[in-house]
N, C-alpha and C positions, 0 to 999 in steps of 0.2 A: 504494500500500500504506500503510495506516494502522498505525502501530506504537505500542504502549503499553509503556513501560519502567518497571519498578519499581526505583527507586534505593534501595539500603540503605547509608546512611552509618554511620560508627562513632560511635554514641551522641551525636549532636549535642544531644539533649534534655537530657543531663546536664552539658553544658559551656556554661554561660550566658555566660561571659566570653570565649569563644573565637572572636573574629571571624575570625581566620586559619584556624582549624580549620573553621569553617563554609564559608569560601570554597573549600576543597578540593572540597566536594560541590556548592556552588552553581555552580561553573564547569562541572561535568559536567551538572547539571540544566539550566542555561541553554543549553548546547551542544545537548543533546538536544531541548529545545523548539524551538530555532531550526532544527533539522534536520527538524522536522515531527512529532516524537514527543509523545505525551501522557506526562507524567511523574507517577509516584506516589512520594511520599517516605515510606519505611517506617521506623518507629521502634519499638523495643521498650521496654516499660515494666516496670521491676522493682519489684514490690510486696512483696518480702521484708522481714522485720523489719530486717535489716542495711541494706538500701537506704533504708528509711524513716528509720532512725536517722542515716544519713550525710546525708541531705537536711536533717534537722532541725539537725544541726551547722552546716550552711551556711545556715541560715535560710530554707529553701525546702521545697516539697513537689512531688508529681508534677504537680498542676494548675498551679502557678505555673511550673514548668519548661516545661510544654507551652505555656502562654500566652506565655512569653518566646520560645520557638522560633517560634510563629506570628507574633509581632510581628517577629522577625528576618527571616522568609521573606516577609512580606506585601508589602514593596516590590518583590519580584521575582516575585510572582504565584504562590507555592507554598503560601501559608497554608492554602488549602482542598484541597491535594493530599496532606495527611498521612494515612497509614494507620497504625494502632496495633495492636500485639499484645502479649500478656503474656509476659514472660521466665520466668515460673514458673507454678505451677498455679493461682495466684490469678486469677480472672476480673477483667477491668477494669471498674470501676464505670461506670455509664451516664453519670453527670454528667461523667466524664473524657473519654469517647469521643464525646460529642455534637459533631457537626459534622466528625467524622473518618471515614475509611474503616476497614474492618476487614481482617483478613488474607485472608479469603475473597475479598473484592473485589480486593485487591492481587494475589492469586495468579492472577487472570485475565489478567494482563499477558503480553505476548508474550515478555518477557525480564526476568529478574532481573539487574540490574547491581549486584553486591555488592562494596562497598568496606570491609566489616567482616569480618575473618577469623574472628570469633567468633560470627557469625550462626548460631543453632542449626540443626542438621541437619534436624529436623522442619519448620522453616520453609522451608529451601532446597528440600526435597523437594516442597513444594506447587506449585512453579513448573514449567512445561513446558520452559523453556529457561533455563539459568543460566550466568553468567560471573562469575569472581572477578577483581578487580583488586588486586594486591599492591602496597601502598605502603610496606612495610617489607622490602625485599629483603635477603636474607641472614638477617635475624632470623626472618622467617616460616618459611623453609625449615629453619632450625635448630630452632625450636620444634616444627615438624611431625616432624622426624627424631627428636628426643629424646622425643617424646610429651607435651611440655608443653602442646601445643595440638592439638586435633583439629579439623581443617578439613573441613567437609562436602564431599562430592564435588560438583564442578561440571562442566558440559559443556566449558568452555573456560577457560583461565587466562591472564591478562595480568599484567605486572609493570612497574613504572617503573624497575627495575634492568636496565641494558643487558646485564650479563654473566650474568644468571640463566639457568641451563641451557646455558651455553657453557663451553668449556675454561678461560676466563679467571677463572671463579668459583672461589673457595676454599671452597665449601660445596656440599652436594648439591642435586639438583633434585627430590628426593622421587619420582622416577619419573614426573614430569609433564612435559608439553610447555608451556613458558612462552613467551609471545609478548610482545615489548616494546611498550609504549605510553608516549609522553611524558605527563606530567601536563598536562591541558588548562587553558587560560585563555580565558575568554569576552571577546574583544577589545573589543566595544562597551562593556562595563562597566569596561574598563581602558585608557582613552585615554592617550596620552603626556602627561606633565605636567612643567613646568619646576620645578627644585629651588628652594626658598626660599634667599635669601641666607644664607650661613654654614651651610648644611645639611650634615649629616654623612652618612657611609656608615653604614647601619644594618642591623639584623636584629631579628627578633622570635622568641623561643624560650623553651622550658623547659630547665632545666639538668639535672634529675635523672632518671635512668632505670635505675640499678642496673647489674648485670653479667649476662653470659650465658656459660655454660660449654659448650665444644664441642671435641671431639677433643683433650682435654688442655689446652686453652687457656682462659683467662679473658678475655673480651672486654668492653670497656666500652660500655654503652648509655647512658652518662651524658654529656650534652653539655657539662657543666662541665669534664670531663676534656679534651674537645676544645678548649674555650676556653683553658684554662691553658697549652696548648702555644703559644698565640699571644698570651698576655697582655702581652708586652713590645712588641708591634707599634707602639703609639703613639710609642715612642722612635725608631722607624725611619722615620716618615713625618710629613709636615706636615699631612696632611688630617685633619679631625675624624672620630672614630670613636665610634659610639654603640651601646649594647646595650639593647634593650627586653626585659627578662626578668621572668618571674613569680616574685617573691621573697617577697611577703607580709611577714611580720614580720622577715625577714632583710634587708629592703631597705636600711636605714640602714647596717648592718654592711658589706654589699657595696658600697654607694655610696662609703664612705670608702676601701675598698681599691682600687676601680677608678679613682676620681678621682686617687688618688696615682699610678697607673700611666699616667694621661693619657686614660682613657676617659670618655665621658659615659654616664650610666645613667638609664634610665627604667623605671618599673614597667609591665610589659606590659599589665596590665589597664586602666591609665590611658589607653593610646593605641590599644588594639586590641580592646576588649570587644565591639564591634559590627562587622558587615561594613563599614559605612561608615567607622568610625574606623580600622580596619585599612587600608583602601584609601587613606584620606587620609594616614596615616602613611607608607606606602610612596611616595605621590605627592610628598610634601614632602621626601623624602630625596634626597641627591645620587647615591646608588647603593647597592648591597648589598655589605656585607662579612660573610661568614658562613663558619663552620667546620662540620664535620659530626660526628655521633656517631662515635667512634673505630671502632665495629664496622663501619660502612659503609666506612670507609677500609681497615681491616685485611683485610677480606674481599673487597676489590675488587669492590664490588657494581655500580658504574656508576650509583649512585643520583643523581637530581637532584630538588631540592625543588620542590614546587608553589609555594612562596613565591618562588623564583627566577624561575619562569615569570611571576609577577605583577609582579615588579620589571622584568623585561625588557619586558613589555607596556606598562608605564608609561614606557618609554624610559629606564630606569635601568641603567647598566652593572653587571654582577655580578662581584664578585671572590670566588670561592668555592673551597672546598677540593676537591682532586682525590680522586675516589672510584673511579677505574678508567677504562679506555679507553672512548671514545665514538666512535660512527660519525657523529655529527652535531654535537656541541658543539665549537666552536673553543676554543683556549686563549688567544687574543689578539685577539678581535674581538667586542665586546659582552659576551662572557664570558671571564674570565681564571681559570684553575684553578691554584691554588698548592699546593705541598707543604711549604714552609718559611716561616719569618718573612721571610727575605730575598726569597723568591719573591713573597710577599704585598705587601711594600713596593714591589718593582719593578713589580708589576701595577698598584698604585694610581698610581704615578708615570706609567706608560704611559697609563692612562686619562686622567689629568689633562693630559697633554701634547697631547691632541686630544679634549677632552671632548665637544664637540658631535657629532663623527663617531661616537664610541663610543655616545652616546645613540641616534643613528639606527640603528646596528648592533644595539643591544639590541632595539629595536622590530622590526627586520627579522627577527631570530632568532625572536621570539615569533610573528610572522606566518607564518614558514615552517614552524616545527616544533611550536609549542604551541597554535596556533589551535584552539579547541574544536570548531569546525565540522569541521575536518579530522580531529582526533583521534577525535571521536565517530563520524564516518562510517566510519572504518577499523575501529573496535572493533565497530560494529554489523554491518558486512558480514561480519566473521569470526565474530562470536557467533551471528548468525542463519543463517550458512552459506548466504547467498544475496545476490545483488546488491541494493544499496540505492542505485540510481543517482540517484534524485531527492534524496537527502540530500547529494549533493556528492561530489567525488572526493578521497579522502585520499591525501596523499603518502606513499608507502612509505618506511620508514626501515630 
């Protein structure tokens, strides 16, 4: 059986410096292709006056953004797989669409694998079979419940949040059946790598995200809030800790604050603008230390980051914040999930006490649970509602 999958990422064309963001979808695309699928990469183009003005403020335009995306995808063989559609009533100019597929061609795919919850409903309806992958558990269900976001109906729904749709979740399921999938990592592109001498435990993040109101509660979607809870951690551990954050004009202000607390600080765009830079930054790290958006923690979403999957594949132990119960993530072998500053300091000490073993455990976790070949096969079998034996057997979670 030959399968064509149309992959819909969350506006990678508008995020030119987001190497980590692009890897979310590259890992899916590479896993699909390795499983024998033809992959189409679907991107919406916004030609509204507001969008054009926004691009001008950032010194770019639609053609330049598309050229950058093609350059980012070319090393991985997807530059010629892009299909474009208009996000408004404006038809796309021919000079922009040259060399790209259109929506009509994309809709001939056997499956739409949608990772963008705002993909317009008329676009989703064009496909014969559709599946949504939720990467913002808790947030997405709240937005759907409050009416802030209308998600087009799909045939099947997946989520990276383990508690979504279970009694452990402190948010509604929107009347939908949610199936769990770990975020995939394409292991051949993420080989184990030894840390550089003096390397720090690192993370790459944005800090600002606002708040969400639900059921009388105001929940923070702001990762800076999550960081501040653990800002004093360097005083409790001897290992170096580094944050790569997109700060722009505020970089020097925050650098002074963080250095005073014992943190190293990098501008994220300097170390992760391209997929290759992002991968290299993770590879040279000693491990991951990362906190979560408070909303993921307070709602007990069971969320795990695609970034963590990449650290683990690189053989880097991950010390990350607890977001809820897990059926497969350990708390002290390759991955350590903390709740408090003392927990985090203890976890770092335990990793350092047997570092090489923890590196091997990290890679083993990636191979067992996040391997894109397994994740993709499992999703395809359920989404297509038929055996996909030749794509490999996915381990049930």
